[in-house]
N, C-alpha and C positions, 0 to 999 in steps of 0.2 A: 203416267208414270210408271217409269221402270222402280217396279218393288225394290231391286236391291241398291237402291242407289240411298232408302232408309234407315240399312245395316246401319252400326256401330259397332268395333271387333267388341263386343261386348255381348254379339251374340250368337257367339262364336265358340266353343269349347274350347278351353285354351291346353293344350297338348305342347310337349318338348319337342321340341324340330331335333332328331337325331341325325349323323352325320357318319355313319356305321364306316368302320377302316376298309379303305375297299388297297386293289393290288397298287402298289405304285406311288400308295401316298407313302410318309413318312411316319415311320411307328414310334408310336410314346413310348421316349426312355423311362424307364424304373430301377429305383437301389432301394430292392425290398430285402430282409433279413429272415434267414431261414430258420434263426433261431431266437430267442431272446439272449439283447449282448453280443452276438456274433457281425462277425463284419454279414455286411450287407451285399447279393446279388446286381449287379449293374447289368444292366444289357447293354448298354454302351462300353462296358469291358468285356462282355462275352462276344458278341460280335465281331474284336479285335482278334477273335484265334479263326472267325469264319460264320458261315449263316446259327441262325437261332431259331431252337422250332420252339415256340411261346406255346406252355399249355392251361389254360385257366380251366378250373375243375371245378363243381359248389361243396361241395362241404365235405373233408377230409373224414375218413372209416366211414364211406357208406358203398354198397357194394362197386357200383356201375364203377363210379371215383379208383375203387384200390385194385377193378379190374383191367380200368386203361392205363398206369401209371404201373401196374406189378407186366403187362404186355408189351413196353414199353424195356420195362429191366429185363425180362426175361428173351428179347431176342433184344438185346444191348449189344453186341457185337457186330449185329445188323445196322444200328447208329450211329455207332462210333466209327464203321467205315465209310463212313458220309460226311466226313468233316464238319460235321453241325450240331453243337452245345442245344443243350434242353431243361428247361427250367418250367418246372408243377408251381403256378401261382392259386393259392385258397382266399378267403375271405377269415378264414379262419385264423385263429390268435397266431402267435410263432411259437405259442408253448401244446398248440394241435402240429403245427406242421412239422417241428422238429422230433414230436415221440410218432407220426407218420411216418415220415423220410427214416427213419430206425428203422419202424418197425414191415415196413417193406422194404427195406438194406436197396433202393434205390439208391442208380449209382453216380445221380444228377442230383440239382436239389429243388426242394421244395420252399417254395419262401409266401410271405405270410401279408399279404395284401389286406392287413385286419381295419386300415382306414380306409380302405377300394379306389386310396390312388390308381392303379393303373386298368380295375376294371373297370374304372369310370374312364380314366381318358380313354380307354380299347374301347369302351358303349357297350362291354359283355355284361352288364348287370342286368339281372330281373327285378322289375318291379314289385313281383310277387313271386313267391317260388312255397308254396306250404303254411301260407301264414307267416313267411318270412321277406323281407324286405331287404334287398340292396346285395342279394348273393349272387354270386359271378354263374353263367351259363357260361356250359363244356363248349370251349371255344382253340383253333387253333390255330398259328401264326408262326408263320415263318419268318421271318427278318435276313435280308443280307444284311453283306459286311456294310454294306454304302449306307442301311437306316431305315432300306424300302420296304415294305413289306409283299411279300414275293406271293403270299401265300398265307388266303383269311375265312377264316371259318366258323362258325357261328349260330347254335345248336335251338333251338325253342325245347328244345326237348333232349332232357337230364341224360333218358336212358340209352341215348346215341353217342358213341363212342366217334369217333376221327379215323375219318380213313388214312390209316397211317400207311396204307401200298401207294395214296395219292402222294400225300407227307415227302412221301420217300421221291415219287421222285421225280414233286420240284426241290426237294435236295440233287439226284440226279445232273439235274441241267444248270444248273448254278459254277 
């Protein structure tokens, strides 16, 4: 008799099954505020003007997150020439994202995903990050005007920044 015939579902560990976003998938919409009481930034509205670069980052004011967003700010003319909108998303509170955006003086919105709705929909949450649960992984997505994912990159290493030249290449091809 085959011993596997005696196995039941309880014999296997229960691990969640996630399907990360792939190129061609429909990008989940989000509507997130950059500051307390501010109008929300919506992916659907941003898409009306062209493709959107969606950047999830772990925590405001950390060194790599600051470097990432400052790199975009410092090359803003290169990004704006591509006709794309950019939005940064953090699980920090809207008070923190507001202060972070002000201090970095970025020309694009940094919004709060405090309830982790967008991070969860994009499947970019760490189970554990230095003892914290539900912190966003450093991730980059390009969403076309049609709502489809044109580029998807999710890093398990928070110290690695997205390849901005690769992202620009995708935008140029749209």
